[in-house]
C-alpha positions in Angstrom: 105.2 69.5 -2.2 104.3 66.5 -0.5 101.7 69.5 1.0 100.4 69.9 -2.5 99.5 66.4 -3.3 97.3 66.2 -0.2 95.6 69.3 -1.0 95.4 68.5 -4.5 93.8 64.8 -3.2 91.2 66.1 -1.0 88.3 67.3 -3.8 88.5 64.1 -5.2 88.1 62.0 -1.9 85.1 64.4 -1.0 83.6 64.0 -4.4 83.8 59.9 -3.9 82.0 60.5 -0.5 79.4 62.3 -1.5 78.5 59.8 -4.2 78.9 56.7 -1.8 76.7 59.1 0.3 73.9 59.6 -2.1 74.0 55.9 -3.4 73.3 54.9 0.1 70.4 57.5 0.5 69.1 56.0 -2.3 69.3 52.5 -1.5 67.7 53.0 1.7 64.9 54.7 0.2 63.8 51.8 -2.1 64.4 48.7 0.8 62.4 51.6 2.7 59.8 51.7 0.1 59.9 47.7 -0.5 59.5 47.3 3.3 56.3 49.2 3.0 55.0 47.4 -0.2 55.9 44.3 1.5 53.5 45.1 4.4 51.0 46.4 2.3 50.8 43.0 0.8 51.0 41.2 4.0 48.2 43.0 5.8 45.9 43.1 2.6 43.0 40.2 3.5 42.3 37.4 1.1 39.1 37.9 -0.6 36.9 34.9 -0.1 35.5 33.1 -3.6 31.8 34.8 -4.3 28.6 32.9 -3.3 26.5 31.3 -5.9 23.6 34.2 -6.5 20.7 33.6 -4.4 17.2 32.7 -5.6 15.0 35.7 -6.0 13.2 36.3 -3.1 9.6 36.4 -4.0 8.7 37.2 -0.5 6.8 34.5 -0.2 7.4 30.7 1.3 7.9 27.9 -1.3 4.8 25.8 -0.9 5.1 22.4 0.5 4.8 19.5 -2.0 1.8 17.6 -1.5 2.2 13.7 -1.9 -1.4 12.2 -3.5 -2.2 9.0 -2.2 -3.2 6.4 -4.8 -7.2 5.7 -5.3 -8.3 2.6 -5.9 -9.8 2.1 -9.6 -13.7 0.7 -10.1 -12.1 -2.5 -11.7 -9.7 -3.1 -8.5 -12.1 -2.1 -5.7 -14.4 -4.9 -7.5 -12.0 -7.6 -7.8 -10.6 -7.3 -4.0 -12.2 -9.9 -1.4 -13.8 -11.5 -4.7 -14.0 -15.3 -5.0 -14.9 -16.7 -8.5 -16.1 -20.0 -9.5 -15.1 -21.0 -13.2 -17.0 -24.2 -12.9 -19.9 -22.9 -11.7 -20.2 -19.7 -13.5 -20.3 -16.9 -10.5 -18.7 -14.8 -7.7 -19.2 -13.1 -4.9 -17.4 -10.8 -2.2 -16.5 -11.6 1.4 -15.9 -9.1 3.8 -12.1 -8.5 5.2 -11.2 -10.9 7.8 -12.7 -14.2 6.1 -11.2 -16.6 3.2 -13.0 -18.9 1.1 -12.3 -22.5 1.0 -13.1 -24.2 -2.3 -11.5 -27.3 -1.6 -14.8 -29.2 -1.8 -15.8 -27.2 -5.2 -14.4 -29.9 -7.9 -14.4 -32.9 -5.8 -16.8 -35.4 -8.1 -20.4 -36.3 -6.2 -21.1 -39.6 -5.2 -23.6 -41.6 -7.3 -26.7 -40.6 -6.9 -26.2 -37.4 -5.1 -27.1 -34.2 -6.3 -24.7 -32.0 -4.6 -22.0 -30.7 -7.1 -19.8 -29.0 -5.2 -19.1 -27.0 -2.2 -17.6 -23.8 -1.2 -17.4 -22.2 2.4 -16.2 -19.3 3.9 -14.5 -19.2 7.4 -13.2 -16.6 9.2 -9.4 -16.3 8.2 -8.2 -17.1 11.8 -10.5 -20.6 11.6 -9.6 -21.2 8.7 -5.8 -21.7 8.9 -6.4 -23.8 11.9 -8.4 -25.7 9.9 -6.3 -26.2 6.4 -3.3 -26.7 8.8 -5.2 -29.4 10.7 -4.3 -27.7 14.1 -8.0 -26.8 14.6 -8.9 -28.2 18.4 -12.7 -27.9 19.0 -14.6 -30.7 18.5 -17.0 -29.3 16.1 -16.1 -27.0 12.9 -17.0 -23.0 13.7 -20.1 -21.2 12.4 -19.5 -20.5 8.7 -21.1 -19.1 5.2 -21.4 -22.2 2.9 -22.6 -21.8 -1.2 -23.5 -25.6 -2.2 -24.2 -26.2 -5.5 -26.8 -28.9 -6.7 -27.8 -30.2 -9.9 -31.5 -29.7 -10.7 -31.9 -31.6 -14.1 -35.2 -32.6 -12.7 -36.2 -29.3 -12.4 -37.8 -29.6 -8.7 -38.9 -26.0 -7.5 -37.1 -23.9 -4.5 -39.1 -25.5 -1.8 -38.4 -29.2 -2.5 -34.4 -28.0 -1.8 -35.6 -26.5 1.8 -34.4 -28.2 4.9 -38.1 -28.7 6.0 -37.5 -30.4 9.1 -34.5 -27.8 10.2 -36.9 -24.5 9.1 -38.6 -22.1 11.2 -40.4 -19.2 10.6 -42.1 -18.0 7.6 -40.4 -18.0 4.1 -39.6 -15.2 2.3 -39.5 -14.4 -1.5 -36.5 -12.3 -2.6 -34.4 -11.7 -5.5 -30.7 -12.9 -5.4 -28.5 -12.0 -8.7 -31.3 -11.5 -10.6 -33.1 -14.8 -9.9 -36.1 -15.5 -7.8 -35.1 -17.0 -4.0 -36.6 -18.1 -1.1 -34.9 -17.0 1.7 -35.9 -19.1 5.4 -34.3 -19.4 8.8 -33.1 -22.6 10.4 -31.8 -23.9 13.4 -29.6 -27.1 14.3 -26.3 -26.8 15.6 -26.4 -23.4 14.9 -28.6 -20.8 14.1 -28.7 -19.8 10.2 -29.9 -17.9 7.5 -30.4 -19.4 4.6 -31.5 -18.4 0.4 -32.4 -21.0 -2.2 -32.1 -19.6 -5.9 -31.9 -20.7 -9.3 -28.9 -20.5 -12.2 -30.3 -18.5 -15.3 -30.4 -21.7 -17.2 -32.3 -23.9 -14.1 -29.2 -26.3 -14.4 -28.3 -25.6 -10.7 -30.2 -24.7 -7.5 -27.7 -22.6 -5.1 -28.0 -22.8 -1.6 -26.4 -20.1 0.6 -26.2 -21.2 4.4 -25.3 -18.7 6.7 -24.4 -19.9 10.3 -24.1 -17.8 13.4 -23.5 -18.0 17.5 -25.7 -14.6 18.4 -27.3 -12.5 16.1 -24.6 -9.8 16.5 -22.0 -12.3 15.0 -19.9 -11.3 12.5 -20.6 -14.0 10.3 -24.3 -12.8 10.0 -22.5 -9.4 7.8 -20.3 -12.2 5.9 -23.6 -14.1 4.8 -25.0 -10.4 3.8 -22.2 -9.4 1.9 -21.8 -12.9 0.0 -25.5 -13.2 -0.8 -25.9 -9.1 -2.0 -22.9 -9.4 -4.1 -23.7 -12.6 -5.7 -23.7 -12.6 -9.6 -23.6 -14.9 -12.6 -20.9 -14.3 -14.9 
């Protein structure tokens, strides 16, 4: 009887073993498949974010930006290095490196003196020394001097000439639309001179350009003042 019991139990035990074996094989297959998926996911490289789309290639490089330098307008050019006298109603230009000095323009004249005012044009370096009181020379350097005289008596231009200092022949020219008298003179410095009246005849203008030698830049300054001189 015992033997029959053992025999009857054998199929059930075998069925259970088969079931467990089948489950084990399925679990192994799922484990292998999961491992394969994990490895596949780990080996897949990360894709970088896409870059911005490039500008279309036209086949030629972009042009280099051009920097345009500002140019002076006629009005600003005219006003550059220009001295204007509101008192006497005229203006003139002077070269670079020179400075006008009008400290004597509005000084009241002494009694019975025809000189009403004076403007001087110095080389800028000399002007700085003179204005600051540090000029160390005995005599002041050469300059261009514009002197304005009262001509209420309507004296002719020749009467205003520095007769004792003049040399050579007088020359008739035109300055600022007015008849003028040009002449050379000598003294502490050699000098070019021109005399002319204001349009209303009220004033006589004397422009005196002193220089040390014929190539002195002061002569060019004198020519600049004379050629640009005009009444307002």
